C-alpha positions in Angstrom: 0.1 -0.1 0.2 1.7 3.3 -0.8 2.2 6.0 1.9 -0.2 8.7 2.2 2.1 11.9 0.4 1.5 14.3 3.4 2.9 17.4 1.6 1.1 16.9 -1.6 -2.0 16.6 0.5 -1.1 19.6 2.4 -0.8 21.4 -1.3 -4.1 20.0 -2.6 -5.7 21.5 0.8 -4.7 25.5 0.2 -5.2 24.8 -3.4 -1.8 25.6 -5.2 -0.5 23.4 -7.6 3.0 22.0 -8.3 4.0 25.0 -10.6 3.4 27.7 -7.9 4.5 25.5 -4.9 8.2 25.3 -6.9 8.3 29.3 -7.7 6.9 29.9 -3.6 10.4 27.9 -2.7 12.5 29.0 -5.2 12.4 25.2 -7.5 11.6 24.4 -10.5 7.9 22.9 -11.2 10.2 19.8 -12.9 12.3 19.8 -9.1 9.6 20.1 -7.2 7.6 17.6 -8.5 10.0 14.9 -8.2 10.4 16.1 -4.2 7.2 15.9 -3.6 7.1 11.4 -5.3 9.5 11.0 -2.8 9.3 13.2 -0.1 12.7 14.6 -0.5 13.3 18.1 0.4 16.2 19.3 2.0 15.1 21.2 5.1 15.5 24.5 4.2 12.8 23.9 1.5 11.4 21.8 4.5 11.0 25.1 6.2 9.7 27.1 2.7 7.1 24.8 2.9 5.6 25.2 6.2 6.1 29.0 5.8 3.6 28.9 2.5 1.2 26.4 4.3 0.9 28.7 7.1 0.4 32.0 5.0 -2.3 29.7 4.0 -4.0 28.8 7.3 -2.6 25.5 8.0 -1.6 25.8 11.6 0.8 23.2 11.0 5.0 22.5 12.7 8.1 21.0 11.3 7.4 17.3 12.1 4.3 17.8 10.3 6.3 17.1 6.7 8.0 14.1 7.5 
């Protein structure tokens, strides 16, 4: 059974496309898609994601992205 991809789920909840999220954290859409599918974001990228999610009203902490 495939594990739930939390980051993809959170992104969908706030209504952003992969391209929009990639721009917000400063990477290409292709790189974002690859990292999202494997949950292979580095720490700096995870903190940027967390900032976007929280700006959009999700109340997340760093561990929510693992």
